[in-house]
C-alpha positions in Angstrom: 0.0 14.2 -23.0 -3.4 12.6 -21.8 -3.9 11.6 -18.1 -4.7 7.9 -17.9 -7.1 6.1 -15.4 -4.1 4.8 -13.6 -2.4 8.3 -13.0 -6.1 9.2 -11.6 -5.9 6.3 -8.9 -2.3 6.6 -7.8 -3.1 10.4 -7.5 -5.9 9.6 -5.1 -4.3 7.0 -2.9 -1.1 9.4 -2.4 -3.0 12.4 -1.8 -4.7 10.2 0.7 -2.1 9.3 2.5 -0.2 12.4 2.1 -3.0 14.3 3.9 -2.9 11.9 6.3 0.1 11.7 7.3 0.8 15.5 7.5 -2.4 15.5 9.8 -1.3 12.8 12.1 2.1 13.4 12.1 2.6 17.0 11.5 6.3 17.5 13.2 7.6 15.1 10.1 8.7 16.0 6.7 6.7 13.5 3.9 7.8 12.7 0.2 6.9 10.2 -2.4 8.8 9.3 -5.3 8.6 6.9 -7.9 10.3 3.5 -7.9 11.4 1.2 -10.6 7.8 1.0 -12.0 4.3 3.1 -12.2 2.6 1.0 -9.7 5.8 1.5 -6.9 6.6 4.4 -4.7 8.8 5.0 -2.0 8.1 7.2 1.1 10.2 9.0 2.8 9.9 10.5 6.3 11.9 12.8 8.1 11.6 14.2 11.6 13.9 16.8 12.2 15.5 17.5 15.8 16.7 21.1 17.1 19.2 19.4 19.3 20.9 16.1 18.2 19.8 13.5 15.3 16.7 13.5 13.6 14.9 10.4 12.3 14.4 9.0 9.1 12.6 6.4 7.8 11.3 4.8 4.2 8.7 2.4 3.3 7.6 1.5 -0.3 3.9 1.5 -1.7 2.9 -0.9 -4.1 -0.2 0.1 -6.2 -2.9 -2.3 -8.0 -5.9 -1.2 -9.3 -9.2 -2.7 -10.1 -12.0 -0.4 -12.1 -14.6 -2.8 -11.7 -17.6 -0.8 -9.6 -18.3 -3.6 -7.0 -16.6 -6.5 -5.3 -15.0 -8.7 -5.8 -12.1 -6.9 -7.3 -9.4 -9.0 -8.5 -5.8 -8.4 -9.3 -3.4 -10.3 -11.1 0.2 -10.2 -9.9 2.6 -11.2 -12.2 6.1 -12.8 -11.4 7.9 -9.4 -11.6 5.4 -7.6 -9.6 6.0 -9.7 -6.4 9.8 -9.7 -7.2 9.9 -5.9 -7.3 7.5 -6.0 -3.9 10.4 -8.1 -2.2 13.2 -5.7 -3.9 11.0 -2.7 -2.1 11.0 -5.0 1.1 14.6 -5.8 1.1 15.8 -2.0 0.4 13.0 0.0 2.6 12.3 -2.5 5.4 9.0 -2.3 4.9 5.9 -2.0 1.7 2.4 -1.3 1.7 0.3 -2.7 -1.1 -3.0 -0.6 -1.6 -5.9 -2.5 -3.5 -7.8 0.3 -5.1 -11.5 -1.5 -5.0 -12.7 0.7 -8.0 -14.6 4.1 -6.4 -15.6 1.8 -3.2 -12.1 2.6 -1.2 -8.8 1.3 -0.8 -8.1 -1.6 1.2 -4.3 -2.0 2.0 -1.9 -4.6 3.6 1.8 -5.0 4.2 4.6 -7.3 3.2 3.9 -9.7 5.8 0.4 -10.0 5.2 0.6 -10.2 1.8 3.1 -13.4 2.5 -0.1 -15.0 4.1 -2.2 -14.9 1.2 0.8 -15.1 -1.9 3.6 -17.2 -0.8 7.6 -16.9 -1.3 7.4 -19.0 -4.4 6.6 -16.5 -7.1 4.8 -18.2 -10.0 4.5 -16.6 -13.2 1.0 -15.2 -12.5 -1.1 -15.4 -9.2 -4.1 -13.4 -8.1 -5.6 -11.6 -5.3 -9.3 -11.0 -4.6 -10.9 -8.3 -2.6 -14.6 -8.4 -1.6 -16.7 -6.2 0.5 -20.3 -6.8 1.2 -22.7 -3.9 2.0 -21.8 -2.2 5.4 -19.3 -4.3 5.9 -15.3 -4.6 6.0 -12.9 -5.4 3.1 -11.7 -9.5 3.0 -8.8 -10.3 1.3 -7.8 -13.6 -0.6 -4.6 -15.1 -2.7 -3.7 -17.8 -4.2 -1.9 -19.0 -1.4 -4.8 -18.2 1.2 -6.9 -16.3 3.0 -6.0 -13.0 5.6 -7.4 -13.9 8.9 -8.6 -10.6 9.4 -11.4 -8.3 8.2 -10.0 -4.9 7.0 -11.9 -1.6 8.2 -12.4 0.8 4.9 -10.1 3.3 7.2 -7.3 1.0 7.5 -5.5 2.9 4.7 -3.8 5.3 5.0 -4.2 4.2 9.0 -1.6 1.7 8.8 1.1 3.3 7.0 0.6 6.1 9.4 1.0 3.7 12.3 4.1 2.5 11.1 5.7 5.9 10.6 4.0 7.1 14.2 5.7 4.1 15.9 8.9 4.2 13.8 10.0 8.1 14.1 9.2 8.4 18.0 
């Protein structure tokens, strides 16, 4: 069975995430499993304890891919994508949306940040655009607004690591 381009990009995102989490949270055991669609994943963190109870935390990860070489990178969000992201949020408490920007890097926002650019009303098709000028940060906007902050090229996997670090301490 041939390896698709999507699988290559998913592998890159997951490898970077697991490597970073392992380095920054060495006492936490992490695993990633598939979600309902090929774009959805569940991150599980387990911080075992010798005495007493350990801590367990999950989060969703939804990956969108643009193969375009240069900015701007455009992503289509169908209603079913937004519904699935909302289900991940409701089930796991947090979900991160990773935007693969060709070979440039990965921009990532969480569920609340996504809602600032795509509101609660899920239309049949909406869009998100990620831009980055030379030596600058990522900027994200969508159908319903622009994200107010720029994102450094290192924001992924930092934001995922920060989430697990704060919740598992």
